[in-house]
C-alpha positions in Angstrom: -11.7 -26.2 60.0 -11.2 -23.5 62.5 -14.8 -23.8 64.0 -15.2 -26.7 66.3 -18.1 -28.8 67.5 -19.3 -26.4 70.1 -19.9 -23.6 67.8 -21.5 -25.9 65.2 -23.9 -27.2 67.8 -24.8 -23.7 68.8 -25.6 -22.7 65.3 -27.9 -25.7 64.7 -29.7 -25.3 68.1 -31.3 -22.1 67.1 -32.8 -23.6 64.1 -34.5 -26.5 65.7 -36.0 -24.2 68.3 -37.5 -22.2 65.5 -39.1 -25.3 64.1 -40.9 -26.3 67.3 -41.9 -22.9 68.5 -42.9 -20.9 65.4 -45.7 -18.8 66.6 -45.1 -15.1 66.5 -44.4 -12.0 64.2 -41.2 -10.4 63.3 -40.0 -6.8 63.0 -37.4 -5.9 60.4 -34.0 -5.6 61.9 -32.3 -2.2 61.7 -30.0 -1.7 58.8 -26.3 -1.4 59.2 -24.6 1.8 58.2 -24.0 2.1 54.3 -21.0 0.4 52.9 -18.8 1.8 50.0 -20.2 0.8 46.7 -18.3 -1.9 44.7 -18.8 -1.6 40.9 -18.4 -5.3 40.0 -17.1 -8.7 41.2 -16.6 -11.9 39.4 -17.3 -15.1 41.3 -16.4 -18.6 40.3 -18.7 -21.5 40.8 -17.8 -25.2 40.0 -21.0 -25.3 37.8 -23.4 -23.1 36.2 -26.7 -24.9 35.5 -28.1 -25.3 32.0 -31.5 -23.8 33.5 -32.1 -21.1 36.1 -35.5 -22.6 37.0 -34.9 -24.1 40.3 -37.2 -27.2 39.9 -35.1 -28.0 36.8 -31.7 -27.7 38.4 -32.1 -28.1 42.3 -28.4 -27.9 43.2 -26.3 -25.7 45.5 -24.7 -23.8 42.6 -28.3 -22.8 41.3 -29.1 -21.7 44.7 -25.9 -19.6 45.0 -27.2 -17.7 41.8 -30.9 -17.6 42.5 -30.8 -16.7 46.2 -29.6 -13.3 45.0 -32.6 -12.9 42.6 -35.4 -14.7 44.5 -36.4 -15.0 48.0 -39.1 -16.8 50.0 -41.5 -15.3 52.5 -38.8 -16.2 55.1 -35.0 -16.5 55.2 -32.2 -18.0 57.3 -30.3 -15.5 59.4 -26.6 -15.6 59.9 -27.2 -17.9 63.0 -29.4 -20.1 60.8 -32.7 -19.2 62.5 -35.7 -18.2 60.6 -36.2 -14.4 59.8 -38.7 -12.5 57.7 -38.0 -11.7 54.2 -40.9 -10.8 51.7 -43.2 -11.6 54.5 -43.0 -9.2 57.5 -45.2 -11.3 59.8 -45.6 -15.1 60.2 -48.2 -16.7 62.5 -48.9 -20.2 63.6 -52.6 -19.8 64.0 -53.1 -23.4 65.2 -51.2 -26.7 65.0 -52.1 -27.1 61.3 -52.5 -23.5 60.2 -49.7 -21.1 59.3 -50.4 -17.5 57.9 -47.9 -15.2 56.1 -48.4 -11.5 55.8 -46.6 -10.2 52.9 -44.4 -7.0 53.3 -45.8 -3.8 51.6 -44.1 -2.5 48.5 -42.2 -5.7 47.6 -41.6 -5.8 43.8 -40.3 -8.3 41.3 -37.3 -7.4 39.1 -39.8 -6.2 36.3 -41.4 -3.7 38.8 -44.5 -5.5 39.2 -45.9 -6.0 42.8 -45.6 -9.3 44.8 -49.0 -10.7 45.6 -50.4 -13.5 47.5 -51.3 -15.1 44.3 -47.6 -15.4 43.3 -46.8 -17.2 46.5 -49.8 -19.5 46.2 -48.9 -20.3 42.5 -45.4 -21.2 43.5 -46.4 -23.5 46.4 -48.9 -25.1 44.2 -46.6 -25.7 41.3 -44.3 -27.7 43.6 -47.3 -29.5 45.0 -48.8 -30.5 41.6 -47.8 -34.0 40.3 -48.0 -32.7 36.8 -44.9 -30.3 37.5 -42.6 -33.2 38.5 -40.9 -30.7 40.8 -38.1 -32.5 42.7 -39.0 -30.1 45.6 -42.5 -31.6 45.9 -41.6 -33.6 49.1 -41.3 -30.3 51.0 -45.1 -29.9 50.5 -46.2 -33.4 51.2 -47.7 -32.2 54.4 -49.8 -29.4 52.8 -53.6 -29.8 52.5 -54.3 -26.4 51.1 -52.7 -23.1 50.2 -54.8 -20.0 49.7 -54.6 -16.2 49.2 -56.9 -15.2 52.1 -56.2 -11.6 51.4 -54.1 -9.5 48.7 -51.2 -9.8 51.2 -52.0 -12.8 53.2 -51.2 -16.5 52.4 -52.8 -19.2 54.6 -51.3 -22.7 54.5 -53.3 -25.6 56.1 -51.3 -28.7 56.8 -52.8 -32.3 56.7 -51.4 -32.8 60.2 -48.9 -30.9 62.5 -45.5 -30.9 60.6 -42.4 -29.8 62.4 -40.3 -29.5 59.2 -42.6 -27.4 57.1 -41.7 -24.3 59.0 -38.4 -24.1 57.0 -40.0 -24.4 53.5 -40.7 -20.8 53.2 -36.9 -20.0 53.7 -35.0 -22.3 51.4 -35.2 -23.0 47.6 -38.5 -24.7 47.8 -40.0 -21.5 49.0 -38.3 -19.1 46.6 -41.4 -17.3 45.0 -41.9 -17.1 41.2 -44.0 -14.5 39.4 -47.4 -16.4 38.6 -47.5 -15.6 35.1 -43.9 -17.1 34.5 -44.8 -20.4 36.0 -47.1 -21.0 33.0 -44.3 -20.5 30.5 -42.5 -23.8 29.7 -39.4 -21.8 28.7 -38.8 -20.3 32.1 -35.3 -20.5 33.2 -33.9 -20.3 29.6 -32.0 -17.1 28.4 -35.3 -16.2 26.7 -37.4 -16.3 29.8 -35.2 -15.3 32.7 -36.8 -16.0 36.1 -38.0 -12.9 38.0 -37.7 -12.6 41.6 -38.1 -10.2 44.6 -34.5 -10.4 45.7 -31.7 -7.7 45.7 -30.6 -8.6 42.1 -32.0 -9.3 38.7 -30.6 -11.5 35.8 -29.4 -9.5 32.9 -27.5 -12.2 31.1 -27.4 -16.1 31.1 -25.4 -18.3 29.0 -26.4 -22.0 30.1 -23.4 -24.0 31.7 -21.2 -21.0 31.2 -22.0 -17.7 33.1 -24.7 -15.4 34.7 -24.6 -11.7 35.1 -26.6 -10.0 37.7 -27.3 -6.3 38.4 -28.3 -4.7 41.7 -31.9 -3.5 41.9 -32.6 0.1 43.1 -36.1 -0.9 44.1 -35.2 -3.8 46.4 -37.4 -3.6 49.7 -34.3 -4.3 51.8 -30.8 -3.1 52.3 -29.2 -1.5 49.3 -26.8 -4.1 47.6 -23.2 -3.0 48.0 -22.0 -4.7 44.7 -23.6 -3.2 41.6 -22.9 -6.1 39.2 -22.0 -9.7 39.9 -20.6 -12.1 37.1 -20.9 -15.8 38.1 -18.5 -18.0 36.0 -18.4 -21.8 35.7 -14.8 -23.0 36.3 -15.3 -26.8 36.9 -11.6 -27.6 37.4 -10.2 -26.9 40.9 -6.8 -25.9 39.7 -8.2 -23.7 37.0 -10.2 -21.8 39.7 -7.1 -21.5 41.9 -5.3 -20.1 38.9 -8.0 -17.7 38.1 -7.9 -16.4 41.6 -4.0 -16.0 41.4 -4.3 -14.0 38.2 -7.1 -11.8 39.5 -9.7 -13.1 37.2 -12.0 -13.9 40.0 -12.8 -12.4 43.5 -14.0 -15.5 45.2 -15.5 -19.0 45.0 -17.7 -21.3 47.2 -17.3 -25.0 47.9 -13.5 -25.3 48.2 -12.2 -28.8 48.5 -10.8 -28.8 52.0 -7.8 -30.5 50.7 -6.9 -27.5 48.6 -7.1 -24.9 51.3 -3.5 -24.7 51.9 -2.9 -24.0 48.3 -5.5 -21.2 48.4 -3.9 -19.7 51.6 -0.5 -19.6 50.0 -1.8 -17.2 47.2 -1.3 -14.4 49.8 -4.3 -12.3 48.5 -7.0 -14.6 49.8 -8.9 -15.2 52.9 -10.5 -18.6 53.7 -13.8 -18.7 55.6 -14.8 -22.0 57.0 -18.0 -23.2 58.5 -19.7 -26.6 59.3 -21.4 -27.9 56.1 -23.9 -30.3 57.9 -23.6 -32.1 54.6 -23.1 -35.9 53.8 -21.5 -38.0 51.1 -23.0 -41.6 50.7 -23.4 -44.4 48.2 -26.9 -45.0 47.1 -27.7 -48.6 46.1 -30.9 -49.5 44.3 -32.9 -51.9 46.5 -35.5 -52.7 43.8 -33.2 -54.4 41.3 -30.2 -56.9 41.1 -27.6 -56.8 42.3 -28.3 -54.4 45.2 -31.6 -56.0 46.1 -29.3 -58.5 47.9 -28.5 -57.3 51.5 -25.1 -59.2 51.5 -24.1 -57.3 48.4 -25.0 -54.0 50.2 -23.0 -55.2 53.3 -20.0 -56.1 51.1 -20.0 -52.5 49.5 -20.4 -51.0 53.0 -17.3 -53.0 54.3 -15.3 -51.9 51.2 -15.4 -48.0 52.0 -12.3 -46.7 53.7 -14.0 -43.8 55.4 -11.2 -42.9 57.7 -8.7 -43.0 54.8 -10.9 -40.8 52.7 -11.3 -38.2 55.5 -7.5 -38.1 56.0 -6.7 -38.0 52.2 -9.4 -35.7 50.9 -10.6 -33.7 53.9 -7.1 -33.6 55.7 -9.0 -34.4 58.8 -11.5 -31.6 58.4 -14.7 -33.7 58.6 -15.7 -37.1 60.0 -16.1 -40.6 58.8 -19.9 -41.0 58.5 -21.4 -44.0 60.1 -25.0 -42.9 59.4 -26.8 -40.5 57.1 -27.2 -37.7 59.7 -24.2 -35.6 60.9 -24.5 -35.8 64.7 -25.1 -32.0 64.8 -28.4 -32.4 62.7 -30.0 -34.0 65.8 -29.6 -30.8 67.8 -32.8 -29.8 69.6 -33.6 -33.6 69.7 -30.4 -35.1 71.1 -26.9 -33.7 71.9 -24.1 -34.6 69.4 -22.2 -36.6 71.7 -25.2 -38.8 72.7 -25.9 -39.2 69.0 -22.3 -40.6 68.4 -22.9 -42.9 71.4 -26.2 -44.1 69.8 -24.6 -44.6 66.4 -21.9 -46.9 68.1 -24.6 -49.2 69.4 -25.9 -49.9 65.9 -25.0 -53.4 64.6 -23.4 -54.8 62.7 -20.5 -52.3 62.3 -19.6 -51.5 58.8 -15.9 -50.7 59.2 -13.4 -51.0 56.4 -12.6 -54.6 56.2 -12.0 -56.4 52.8 -12.2 -59.8 54.2 -15.6 -59.2 55.7 -16.7 -57.7 52.4 -15.5 -60.8 50.5 -17.3 -63.0 52.9 -20.6 -61.0 52.5 -20.3 -61.2 48.8 -19.7 -64.9 48.9 -23.0 -65.3 50.9 -24.8 -63.4 48.1 -26.6 -64.5 45.0 -23.7 -62.8 43.1 -20.8 -64.6 44.8 -18.7 -64.5 41.3 -19.1 -60.7 41.4 -20.6 -58.4 38.8 -20.0 -55.4 36.7 -21.3 -51.9 37.7 -20.7 -48.4 36.5 -21.0 -45.4 38.8 -21.6 -41.9 37.5 -19.7 -39.1 39.4 -19.9 -35.4 39.0 -16.6 -34.0 37.9 -17.6 -30.7 39.2 -17.7 -31.9 42.7 -14.5 -31.6 44.6 -14.7 -35.2 46.0 -16.9 -37.4 44.1 -14.4 -38.7 41.6 -11.6 -39.2 44.2 -14.0 -41.1 46.5 -15.2 -43.4 43.7 -11.5 -44.1 42.7 -10.9 -45.4 46.2 -14.1 -47.4 46.4 -13.7 -48.9 42.9 -10.2 -50.1 43.6 -11.5 -51.8 46.9 -14.5 -53.3 45.2 -12.3 -54.9 42.6 -10.3 -56.7 45.2 -13.4 -58.3 46.4 -14.6 -59.3 42.9 -16.9 -56.4 42.1 -15.9 -55.1 38.6 -16.6 -51.4 39.2 -16.0 -48.6 36.9 -16.5 -44.7 37.1 -18.3 -42.8 34.5 -17.3 -39.1 35.0 -20.2 -36.7 34.1 -20.7 -33.0 34.5 -22.8 -31.9 37.4 -26.0 -31.3 35.5 -26.0 -34.6 33.8 -25.2 -36.4 37.2 -28.1 -34.6 39.0 -30.6 -35.1 36.1 -30.0 -38.9 35.8 -30.3 -39.4 39.6 -33.4 -37.3 40.1 -35.0 -39.1 37.0 -34.2 -42.5 38.6 -32.4 -43.5 35.4 -30.4 -46.8 35.7 -29.9 -46.1 39.4 -27.7 -49.1 40.3 -25.0 -47.6 42.4 -24.7 -43.8 42.8 -22.6 -41.5 44.7 -24.7 -38.7 46.4 -23.4 -35.4 47.9 -26.2 -33.7 49.8 -26.3 -30.6 51.8 -29.3 -29.7 53.9 -32.0 -27.2 53.1 -32.5 -26.8 56.9 -31.1 -28.3 60.0 -33.5 -30.9 61.5 -32.9 -34.4 62.6 -35.7 -35.7 60.3 -34.8 -33.9 57.0 -32.3 -36.4 55.6 -34.2 -39.5 56.5 -37.4 -38.1 55.2 -35.9 -37.3 51.9 -33.8 -40.6 51.5 -35.8 -43.1 53.4 -39.4 -42.2 52.8 -41.6 -44.3 50.5 -43.2 -41.4 48.8 -39.7 -40.1 47.7 -38.9 -43.4 46.0 -40.1 -42.3 42.6 -39.1 -40.3 39.7 -38.4 -36.6 40.5 -37.8 -37.5 44.3 -34.5 -38.2 46.3 -34.9 -41.8 47.5 -32.9 -43.3 44.8 -32.2 -46.4 46.8 -35.9 -47.1 46.6 -35.6 -48.3 50.3 -39.1 -48.8 51.6 -40.1 -50.0 55.1 -43.6 -49.7 56.8 -42.3 -49.2 60.3 -39.8 -46.6 59.1 -42.9 -44.7 57.5 -44.8 -44.8 60.7 -41.8 -43.5 62.7 -41.1 -40.7 60.2 -44.7 -39.7 60.6 -44.3 -39.4 64.3 -41.0 -37.4 63.9 -42.5 -35.1 61.4 -45.7 -34.4 63.2 -44.6 -34.4 66.9 -42.7 -31.4 68.1 -41.8 -33.2 71.5 -38.1 -33.8 71.4 -38.4 -37.2 73.3 -41.1 -38.5 71.0 -38.9 -37.5 68.1 -35.8 -39.0 69.6 -37.5 -42.3 70.0 -39.0 -42.4 66.6 -35.8 -41.3 64.7 -33.6 -43.8 66.7 -35.9 -46.6 65.4 -35.7 -45.2 61.8 -31.9 -45.2 62.0 -31.8 -48.7 63.5 -33.8 -50.2 60.6 -31.9 -48.2 58.1 -28.6 -49.3 59.4 -29.5 -52.9 59.6 -30.9 -52.9 56.1 -28.0 -50.9 54.8 -30.5 -48.3 53.3 -27.4 -46.2 52.3 -23.7 -46.5 52.6 -22.5 -43.2 54.5 -19.0 -42.0 53.5 -18.1 -38.9 55.4 -19.5 -35.6 56.8 -17.3 -32.7 55.4 -16.7 -29.3 56.6 -17.1 -26.3 54.2 -14.8 -23.6 53.0 -14.8 -20.6 50.7 -12.3 -18.2 49.4 -12.4 -14.5 49.0 -10.1 -11.8 47.8 -8.8 -10.4 51.0 -9.7 -6.7 50.1 -13.2 -7.8 50.6 -15.2 -9.2 53.6 -18.1 -11.5 53.8 -19.4 -11.8 57.4 -22.6 -13.7 56.7 -21.2 -16.9 55.2 -23.0 -19.9 56.6 -23.7 -23.6 56.0 -26.6 -22.4 53.8 -24.7 -20.1 51.5 -26.8 -21.6 48.6 -30.1 -20.4 50.3 -29.3 -16.9 51.3 -28.6 -13.6 49.5 -24.9 -13.8 50.4 -23.9 -10.6 48.6 -25.9 -8.6 51.0 -24.8 -10.4 54.1 -21.9 -8.5 55.2 -20.2 -8.2 51.8 -18.1 -5.1 51.3 -14.6 -3.6 51.4 -12.5 -4.2 54.4 
C-alpha cells in the first residue's frame, strides 16, 4: 500500500468533522473541462448480484453498479466529506431536524422528475418492519420523514444522532422512484431499478452481467464513458487473464497478495487506498457451543492474525485486535492513541494454541465439537483465512469444516440469521465514524433477521454507551462511551477480529481514475476523474 497512515488519518478526519458540524448549504462545484468521450469499457467484478434492488443484495459489488444508476440527496467527495448530489442544499434546522432541498431539474432514467415524495418513500421503505430491509438500522434514529414542499424533505430524529448525517450519501440513501417500490419484482430483469444517477440500466442477467448506458439528461457532469459492461468473474486468476487478453479494462477489490502479478502485466496501473474494512469471525452467542465464553476465547487464540497479514496481505494491512480500524476513530481519538488503548484491553487474544486448548478444556465442550463455516468464494480472502483457522481449530480439538458458497448465498444466509454458528464476515464501512461498526455489530436492535449483529451479542451497558456515542457530538463524551463499549465487547469476545486490509484496484493504463476512494461502492466512480490519459 503506497498510502501510509498519515494520509489515511487526514482522509477520515474530514468526514467526522462533517458529522458533528452539519449545518449549512452547499453550492455546486465548478465542472472540469470536458474529457474526450470513450465509447465503452468492460469492468470486472468478483460477483454480480442476483437482484439490483439494494435491500435484496446489500454488498459492495451491488454498490459498484448501482452507485452509477442511483444517488442520494448527498454523496461523498473524493476526500470522503459530504457533498451535495440530488439535493443542492442541506440544513440542520435544530439538533433533531434536518432539511434537504432537492435540486431543480433532476430526473429519473425514464425522464420523470425527482420529487420529495420519492425520497420520503425510499426512507420509509427502509424504516418499515414489513420491508425487512437490512439497511433499516441506518434509520433507527428517525422519528418522521415528510415532504414539507414539492422539493423539500424534512427528517425529524427521535434524539440527536451523529451518524445519521451520512445516511443520505451511501447505499441506504440511494433514492428509488416511489412507484417502483410498490412492485415486488423490482431489481429483476423485468423491473430494472430507476435512479437519478449518470447511467441507466439497459441489460441485466442475474449473477452474470449488467450493461449501463450514459444519460444525456443527467443533472451533473456529462459521463465520459458512453457504455459500461460489468461482468462477473469470480475467479481471481480468471480476472487477471481477462485483463492480460484485453477482455476487461479494470476491476475493483484486488487481493493485495495478487498486486505484483497485476503489475507484471505491463499495461495496468494499480491504485491503492486505505479500505477501513475489517475481517472477523462472528460467533453466535445465543446457542451452543459459542454461548460458552471459553469456547469463544479458544477460537480467538486459534487465529494467526500476523501470519495471515503476511501471507495474504503481504504486509499491506494490520492484524486486527478489535472491530474498529484505529483510523475509524478519527475526530474522536488519534490512531496512535487508539492503538495504545487497544493494547490495554485484557486478556490479550494472541495466537497461542496452548492457551486455546486450555480455554476449550474449561468449557462445556472440552471434547470438541463439529462446526461448518460458510465462506464466499468470490471474496479474495475468506476461503484462505478459513483454511488457516480450520487447521488451527483442528489442532485444539474443534472439528471445523469450510463450506464454500457464492457471495449471494453467503450474504443471504448471514443476513437471514440462518444457522449462524460460526461465520466469517468481511465488512467495509458505509461511512467513517467510530460508532459505525459497533452500532451495526453490537447493538441489540441489530440482533435479528435482516440485521448485521449475527453474533447476537447483547449487553445493556453497551446499549447505553452506544446511545451516548450516537447522540452526543462532543468528542470526549464519545471517546469515553466508545472505550467502554470496546472494553465490554473485548472481555466478552463479542467478535473475533482478524485483520484490517488495505484496498486496491486495477485499470488499463490508457485510462485514469482520479476519484478512487475507500467508498468506491457508494460513489459514481465512472464520473470521478475517469478518462483517457
